[in-house]
C-alpha positions as semicolon CSV with decimal commas, in nm:
position;residue;x (nm);y (nm);z (nm)
1;X;0,000;0,000;0,000
2;X;0,121;0,346;-0,081
3;X;0,122;0,619;0,182
4;X;-0,185;0,777;0,019
5;X;-0,368;0,442;0,021
6;X;-0,278;0,389;0,387
7;X;-0,408;0,736;0,474
8;X;-0,734;0,677;0,286
9;X;-0,778;0,343;0,463
10;X;-0,705;0,505;0,800
11;X;-0,967;0,774;0,739
12;X;-1,228;0,518;0,636
13;X;-1,143;0,289;0,929
14;X;-1,186;0,572;1,180
15;X;-1,490;0,728;1,011
16;X;-1,686;0,407;0,945
17;X;-1,805;0,334;1,302
18;X;-1,891;0,700;1,351
19;X;-2,096;0,716;1,030
20;X;-2,264;0,385;1,114
21;X;-2,363;0,527;1,454
22;X;-2,459;0,885;1,366
23;X;-2,571;0,836;1,008
24;X;-2,441;0,985;0,686
25;X;-2,636;1,310;0,711
26;X;-2,559;1,372;1,078
27;X;-2,185;1,299;1,050
28;X;-1,999;1,617;0,962
29;X;-1,658;1,649;0,807
30;X;-1,552;1,800;1,142
31;X;-1,661;1,476;1,313
32;X;-1,437;1,284;1,074
33;X;-1,150;1,527;1,134
34;X;-1,190;1,477;1,509
35;X;-1,206;1,096;1,478
36;X;-0,893;1,081;1,260
37;X;-0,700;1,364;1,429
38;X;-0,610;1,483;1,077
39;X;-0,661;1,827;0,933
40;X;-0,961;1,905;0,718
41;X;-0,717;1,966;0,432
42;X;-0,569;1,621;0,476
43;X;-0,913;1,458;0,472
44;X;-1,016;1,653;0,162
45;X;-0,677;1,585;0,009
46;X;-0,765;1,216;0,011
47;X;-1,139;1,232;-0,063
48;X;-1,340;1,462;-0,288
49;X;-1,635;1,476;-0,052
50;X;-1,791;1,347;0,267
51;X;-2,019;1,133;0,048
52;X;-1,717;0,952;-0,095
53;X;-1,602;0,874;0,261
54;X;-1,951;0,746;0,342
55;X;-1,951;0,515;0,038
56;X;-1,615;0,370;0,130
57;X;-1,714;0,347;0,497
58;X;-2,014;0,135;0,401
59;X;-1,796;-0,091;0,184
60;X;-1,546;-0,124;0,468
61;X;-1,814;-0,213;0,724
62;X;-1,981;-0,467;0,496
63;X;-1,649;-0,631;0,420
64;X;-1,570;-0,651;0,792
65;X;-1,912;-0,796;0,877
66;X;-1,881;-1,049;0,594
67;X;-1,539;-1,154;0,717
68;X;-1,665;-1,188;1,075
69;X;-1,962;-1,396;0,957
70;X;-1,738;-1,623;0,752
71;X;-1,505;-1,670;1,049
72;X;-1,794;-1,760;1,280
73;X;-1,935;-2,008;1,029
74;X;-1,596;-2,162;0,947
75;X;-1,576;-2,319;1,291
76;X;-1,888;-2,530;1,225
77;X;-1,858;-2,879;1,081
78;X;-2,209;-2,925;0,939
79;X;-2,428;-2,693;0,736
80;X;-2,689;-2,697;1,011
81;X;-2,421;-2,580;1,257
82;X;-2,310;-2,312;1,008
83;X;-2,659;-2,163;1,010
84;X;-2,668;-2,172;1,390
85;X;-2,322;-2,013;1,400
86;X;-2,455;-1,732;1,180
87;X;-2,741;-1,674;1,425
88;X;-2,493;-1,678;1,716
89;X;-2,277;-1,425;1,532
90;X;-2,569;-1,184;1,499
91;X;-2,668;-1,235;1,863
92;X;-2,309;-1,176;1,973
93;X;-2,293;-0,841;1,795
94;X;-2,559;-0,707;2,030
95;X;-2,319;-0,723;2,323
96;X;-2,004;-0,609;2,141
97;X;-1,859;-0,283;2,261
98;X;-1,859;-0,008;1,997
99;X;-2,093;-0,202;1,770
100;X;-2,346;0,048;1,644
101;X;-2,575;-0,190;1,460
102;X;-2,591;-0,347;1,120
103;X;-2,457;-0,118;0,846
104;X;-2,712;-0,261;0,602
105;X;-2,994;-0,155;0,833
106;X;-2,839;0,180;0,930
107;X;-2,725;0,293;0,585
108;X;-3,025;0,138;0,410
109;X;-3,281;0,310;0,630
110;X;-3,117;0,645;0,577
111;X;-3,057;0,607;0,203
112;X;-3,367;0,424;0,079
113;X;-3,529;0,742;-0,054
114;X;-3,239;0,986;-0,059
115;X;-2,922;0,827;-0,193
116;X;-2,945;0,593;-0,492
117;X;-2,575;0,502;-0,475
118;X;-2,595;0,383;-0,114
119;X;-2,932;0,220;-0,183
120;X;-2,768;0,019;-0,463
121;X;-2,476;-0,078;-0,237
122;X;-2,713;-0,191;0,041
123;X;-2,926;-0,387;-0,206
124;X;-2,616;-0,565;-0,332
125;X;-2,506;-0,648;0,024
126;X;-2,853;-0,784;0,108
127;X;-2,836;-1,009;-0,198
128;X;-2,490;-1,132;-0,097
129;X;-2,608;-1,216;0,256
130;X;-2,920;-1,393;0,131
131;X;-2,705;-1,584;-0,119
132;X;-2,473;-1,693;0,161
133;X;-2,763;-1,838;0,360
134;X;-2,909;-2,008;0,051
135;X;-2,568;-2,152;-0,037
136;X;-2,539;-2,315;0,308
137;X;-2,889;-2,463;0,275
138;X;-2,812;-2,597;-0,074
139;X;-2,484;-2,744;0,053
140;X;-2,680;-2,912;0,332
141;X;-2,922;-3,061;0,080
142;X;-2,634;-3,186;-0,137
143;X;-2,460;-3,334;0,169
144;X;-2,778;-3,516;0,267
145;X;-2,822;-3,316;0,588
146;X;-3,143;-3,144;0,476
147;X;-3,445;-3,272;0,288
148;X;-3,469;-3,180;-0,080
149;X;-3,793;-2,993;-0,007
150;X;-3,601;-2,728;0,192
151;X;-3,637;-2,419;-0,030
152;X;-3,302;-2,243;0,003
153;X;-3,405;-1,916;-0,162
154;X;-3,728;-1,874;0,032
155;X;-3,559;-1,959;0,362
156;X;-3,271;-1,719;0,296
157;X;-3,505;-1,426;0,224
158;X;-3,722;-1,503;0,528
159;X;-3,421;-1,560;0,756
160;X;-3,250;-1,238;0,652
161;X;-3,565;-1,028;0,695
162;X;-3,645;-1,183;1,031
163;X;-3,288;-1,146;1,160
164;X;-3,259;-0,782;1,054
165;X;-3,600;-0,700;1,204
166;X;-3,514;-0,883;1,525
167;X;-3,179;-0,708;1,552
168;X;-3,345;-0,371;1,505
169;X;-3,597;-0,451;1,778
170;X;-3,322;-0,572;2,012
171;X;-3,124;-0,251;1,968
172;X;-3,429;-0,026;2,010
173;X;-3,573;-0,213;2,308
174;X;-3,242;-0,296;2,473
175;X;-3,311;-0,667;2,509
176;X;-3,281;-0,985;2,305
177;X;-3,622;-1,136;2,379
178;X;-3,770;-1,090;2,031
179;X;-3,455;-1,180;1,840
180;X;-3,414;-1,494;2,048
181;X;-3,771;-1,596;1,958
182;X;-3,684;-1,536;1,592
183;X;-3,369;-1,748;1,613
184;X;-3,559;-2,025;1,791
185;X;-3,823;-2,019;1,516
186;X;-3,561;-2,034;1,242
187;X;-3,379;-2,317;1,421
188;X;-3,705;-2,512;1,448
189;X;-3,763;-2,471;1,075
190;X;-3,411;-2,593;1,005
191;X;-3,463;-2,893;1,236
192;X;-3,790;-2,974;1,057
193;X;-3,593;-3,009;0,731
194;X;-3,310;-3,213;0,882
195;X;-3,295;-3,580;0,781
């Protein structure tokens, strides 16, 4: 990495949690300057606009979440366990310090009617996450763990929507009651399709 690339990465790394917490509109360039301890000139010397930082911050957060999910699932030996590990990953994020919620939810809610670029990025990330879930279900069918009637695409859409909704409720209400009910329901459905 060149010095300029390292500086850009540093700015994004420091700004990403702040933008995820405060939102794109509420995060000022001065907030980013304070988080990075760089000058405004240095920030603008590396990025054309705050919006460009926001776009890269979203990409950074999604990549980090995807990597964390993959790591959590990699420890499982069966596809059923991989799905449970994914649920455990989500549940674990609720108690992580300095975790300000799912970037897909946070950026998507803010950008759905106002920012077509971020809306497109969020849509793409949703599709990737749903595809990941469907891929695990299909692998389970191929391995003989799940019945062939287990509809991978339908389950992945339902699971993603339920998880995101449950996570939102958990963060707003400050407890995991609803999200735990959701995970239990999803686990029961998985069990019903196990051979």
